[in-house]
C-alpha positions in Angstrom: 4.8 -15.8 -1.3 4.6 -13.4 1.4 0.8 -12.4 1.1 -1.0 -9.4 0.1 -0.2 -5.7 0.8 -1.4 -2.6 -0.2 -0.9 1.0 0.3 -2.1 4.4 -0.6 -1.1 7.9 -0.9 -3.1 11.5 -0.9 0.1 13.3 -2.2 3.7 14.0 -0.9 4.7 17.7 0.2 2.2 18.5 3.6 2.1 22.1 5.0 3.8 22.1 8.4 1.2 24.7 9.6 -1.7 22.1 8.1 -4.7 22.4 10.7 -5.2 19.3 13.0 -8.7 18.8 11.4 -7.5 18.5 8.2 -4.8 16.1 9.3 -7.4 14.3 11.0 -9.9 14.2 8.0 -7.3 13.2 5.8 -6.2 9.9 7.8 -10.1 8.9 7.7 -10.3 9.0 4.3 -6.8 7.1 4.0 -8.1 4.5 6.4 -11.6 4.2 4.5 -9.6 3.4 1.2 -7.3 1.1 3.0 -10.2 -0.8 4.3 -11.9 -1.3 0.8 -8.7 -2.8 -0.4 -8.5 -5.0 2.2 -11.8 -6.4 2.0 -11.4 -6.8 -1.7 -8.0 -8.8 -1.0 -9.6 -11.0 1.5 -12.3 -11.9 -1.2 -9.4 -12.7 -3.3 -9.9 -10.0 -6.0 -6.4 -9.4 -8.0 -4.3 -6.5 -7.3 -5.2 -4.7 -10.7 -9.3 -4.9 -9.3 -8.1 -3.7 -6.2 -6.1 -0.8 -7.3 -8.6 0.7 -9.4 -11.5 0.1 -6.8 -9.0 2.5 -4.4 -8.2 4.9 -6.7 -11.8 5.2 -7.9 -12.8 6.1 -4.1 -10.1 8.6 -3.8 -11.5 10.3 -6.9 -14.8 10.4 -5.7 -14.1 12.3 -2.6 -13.2 15.7 -2.9 -10.5 15.8 -0.1 -7.7 15.3 -2.5 -6.3 16.6 -5.7 -8.0 13.8 -8.4 -11.4 13.4 -9.7 -14.0 15.7 -7.7 -12.2 18.3 -6.4 -8.8 18.6 -8.8 -7.0 21.5 -9.3 -8.3 24.1 -11.8 -6.5 25.3 -15.1 -5.5 28.8 -15.9 -8.9 29.2 -17.1 -10.7 27.7 -14.3 -11.6 24.1 -15.8 -10.3 21.0 -14.6 -8.2 18.5 -16.9 -7.5 15.5 -15.3 -5.0 12.5 -15.9 -4.4 9.3 -14.4 -2.5 5.6 -15.3 -2.4 2.3 -14.4 -0.7 -0.4 -14.6 -0.5 -4.7 -14.3 2.6 -6.3 -13.3 2.6 -9.3 -14.5 2.8 -8.7 -18.3 3.3 -5.3 -17.6 0.1 -4.3 -19.5 -0.8 -0.3 -19.0 -3.2 2.2 -19.7 -3.1 6.1 -19.3 -5.6 9.0 -20.1 -4.6 12.6 -19.8 -7.0 16.2 -20.6 -10.3 14.6 -19.2 -13.0 17.1 -18.6 -16.0 15.2 -18.0 -15.2 11.5 -17.5 -16.1 10.9 -13.7 -13.3 8.1 -12.7 -10.4 9.0 -15.0 -8.3 5.8 -13.3 -10.9 3.4 -14.9 -11.0 4.8 -18.0 -7.2 4.4 -17.9 -8.0 0.7 -17.8 -10.3 0.4 -20.7 -7.6 1.8 -22.7 -5.4 -0.8 -21.3 -8.0 -3.5 -21.9 -10.4 -2.6 -24.9 -8.0 -0.6 -27.3 -4.9 -1.3 -29.2 -3.0 1.6 -27.5 -1.4 2.3 -24.1 -2.2 6.3 -24.0 -5.2 8.4 -24.9 -5.7 11.9 -24.7 -8.0 15.0 -24.7 -10.7 15.0 -27.3 -9.4 11.2 -28.2 -9.8 10.1 -25.0 -13.3 11.6 -24.3 -14.9 10.2 -27.9 -13.3 6.8 -26.5 -15.0 7.0 -23.1 -18.4 7.5 -24.8 -17.9 4.8 -26.8 -17.0 2.8 -23.9 -19.9 3.8 -21.7 -18.6 5.4 -18.8 -20.2 7.7 -16.7 -19.7 11.2 -17.7 -20.4 14.6 -16.2 -20.3 18.1 -16.8 -16.9 19.9 -15.9 -18.6 22.0 -13.2 -18.9 18.4 -11.1 -15.4 18.7 -10.4 -15.1 21.8 -9.3 -15.5 22.8 -5.8 -15.9 26.4 -3.9 -12.5 26.0 -2.5 -10.3 25.8 -5.2 -11.9 28.7 -7.3 -10.8 30.6 -4.4 -7.4 28.9 -4.6 -7.5 29.6 -8.2 -7.8 33.2 -7.6 -5.3 33.7 -5.1 -3.1 31.8 -7.6 -3.7 34.3 -10.0 -3.3 37.1 -7.8 0.2 35.7 -6.7 1.1 35.1 -10.4 2.3 31.9 -9.7 1.4 27.8 -9.9 0.1 26.5 -6.4 1.4 23.1 -5.8 -0.6 23.2 -2.7 -3.5 24.5 -3.9 -5.4 24.3 -0.7 -2.5 26.0 1.5 -3.7 29.7 2.3 -1.2 32.4 0.2 -2.1 35.1 3.0 -0.2 35.7 6.3 2.7 33.0 6.8 2.6 31.2 3.9 1.2 34.4 1.7 1.4 35.3 -2.1 4.8 36.9 -1.0 6.4 34.2 0.9 5.2 31.9 -2.3 7.1 34.3 -4.5 10.1 34.5 -2.3 10.5 30.9 -2.3 13.7 29.2 -3.3 12.3 26.2 -5.0 11.8 26.3 -8.5 10.3 24.1 -11.5 12.6 23.7 -14.4 14.4 26.5 -13.4 11.3 29.3 -12.9 10.4 29.8 -9.2 7.0 28.5 -7.6 5.3 28.6 -4.7 5.0 26.5 -1.5 5.4 22.9 -2.4 2.9 20.5 -1.8 0.7 18.3 -4.3 -2.2 16.2 -3.6 -2.1 13.3 -6.2 -3.5 10.4 -5.1 -2.3 6.5 -5.8 -2.7 3.0 -4.7 -0.4 0.0 -5.4 -1.0 -3.6 -4.4 0.2 -7.3 -4.2 -2.2 -10.2 -4.0 -2.0 -13.4 -2.5 -0.8 -14.7 -5.9 1.9 -12.2 -5.9 0.9 -9.9 -8.6 1.9 -6.4 -8.3 -0.4 -3.3 -10.0 0.0 0.3 -9.7 -2.7 3.2 -10.1 -2.2 6.8 -10.2 -4.7 9.7 -10.9 -4.6 13.8 -10.6 -6.0 17.0 -11.7 -2.3 18.3 -11.6 -1.3 21.7 -10.4 -3.6 24.6 -9.6 -3.3 27.4 -12.6 -1.5 25.1 -14.9 -1.2 25.9 -18.5 -3.7 24.4 -20.7 -2.4 21.1 -22.0 0.0 20.7 -19.1 1.0 16.7 -18.6 2.5 15.9 -15.5 4.1 12.7 -14.1 0.7 10.7 -13.2 -0.3 9.2 -16.6 3.4 8.8 -18.1 4.4 4.7 -17.4 7.4 4.8 -15.8 7.5 7.8 -14.0 4.6 7.9 -12.2 3.4 4.9 -12.0 4.9 1.6 -12.8 4.4 -2.3 -12.0 6.4 -5.3 -13.0 6.7 -9.1 -11.7 8.8 -7.5 -9.0 6.9 -4.5 -7.7 4.2 -1.7 -8.0 4.9 1.8 -7.5 2.8 4.7 -7.5 4.7 8.5 -7.3 3.5 12.1 -6.2 5.5 15.3 -6.2 6.9 17.3 -8.3 5.9 15.9 -11.6 8.4 17.3 -14.1 11.2 16.0 -11.7 9.4 12.5 -11.4 9.6 12.6 -15.3 12.9 13.5 -15.6 14.3 10.2 -13.1 11.7 7.9 -14.5 11.0 7.7 -10.7 8.8 4.9 -10.6 10.5 2.6 -13.2 13.6 3.2 -11.0 12.7 1.6 -8.5 12.1 -1.7 -10.1 15.2 -1.5 -11.9 17.5 -1.3 -8.8 15.8 -4.2 -7.6 16.5 -5.9 -10.8 19.9 -4.9 -11.6 21.2 -4.1 -8.0 19.4 -7.1 -6.2 18.2 -4.3 -3.7 15.4 -5.2 -1.6 12.0 -3.1 -1.7 13.2 -0.6 1.1 16.7 -0.3 -0.1 15.5 0.6 -3.2 12.9 3.0 -2.7 15.3 4.6 -0.2 18.0 4.6 -2.9 15.7 6.3 -5.7 14.5 8.8 -3.3 18.2 10.2 -2.4 19.6 9.7 -5.5 17.6 10.1 -8.4 15.6 13.4 -7.5 18.5 15.7 -8.0 16.9 18.9 -6.5 13.5 17.6 -6.9 10.9 17.3 -4.2 8.5 13.6 -4.4 7.6 10.6 -2.8 6.4 7.2 -3.3 4.6 3.9 -2.2 5.6 0.8 -3.3 5.1 -3.2 -3.0 6.8 -6.3 -3.9 5.7 -9.5 -5.1 7.2 -10.9 -1.5 4.4 -8.8 0.4 7.0 -5.8 1.6 5.5 -2.4 1.3 7.3 0.6 1.7 7.5 4.7 1.3 9.8 7.5 0.9 9.7 11.0 0.2 11.8 14.0 0.7 8.9 16.7 1.3 7.9 17.7 4.8 5.2 14.9 4.8 3.0 12.7 2.4 -0.4 11.4 3.1 -0.3 8.0 3.4 -1.5 4.6 4.4 -0.4 0.7 4.1 -1.3 -2.7 5.7 -0.2 -5.9 5.2 -1.8 -9.4 5.3 0.0 -10.1 8.6 -2.3 -7.8 10.4 0.1 -4.5 10.1 -1.8 -1.2 9.2 -0.5 2.2 9.4 -1.7 5.6 8.3 0.4 8.7 8.9 1.0 12.2 7.2 4.6 13.2 8.5 
């Protein structure tokens, strides 16, 4: 075994004009989450516990698009989704359409451990949450003033905003967004840069786990489900690796991106870095996305074909890195 390793992300697709203070704020949050994960790993917590712990921290902080601070639907509400997977036996849990569960990733784990199912959504997931006694809050808890403003701009531009915090005035204005050559399922979209969160971990025993959580797209249709809760697309863990994806959800779904990393390791004999590079280059077609991954041997890797990806990683041998570009 190569020791433990951890990686965390706050979304792929970063505005090239992102203010320096926003970059530093993101780096501080990613560093804090890495420190939480490192401390847990040094205390011999299993990988599945660590990914849940770290993603809960990301959901609680409003900086990125998950939990509090989630993007708003076309109706101005929040519908969140998350998934978690434990590599050794490929156990998994996922949830969608959550409106009052404070930490979606923890409900996903409860689906995995305390239900006969792998995926619950909307009213059924909310009812299960109540029966499990998880912390519930009003929908208003998740809504921030910034997101209310960005939804207004999205509606004025008649567009889905991928990075709901990029101003749609001036150089990145609504006009610029509507002139974009980027498309989703053949339809024009605005500036591309979602901010889903995720964490992947391999512990000292070589057990891999992954978790992903998001609020989705700003101004999305009610009921829209992205890649984040879909096992094999946004999240995957096996005896070989753990993967969490971020980016253009529809492209990630079509390519089953997270599973592909494990598949090429298994069937092509690639190491982790080769596998990540291969799927980013050859499985996304024209889609834009990124991912983080760890292997059972303690490797850690990230890849993206966007301008940047909020990310951080650390290994047992003392390596630690946090980056945006």
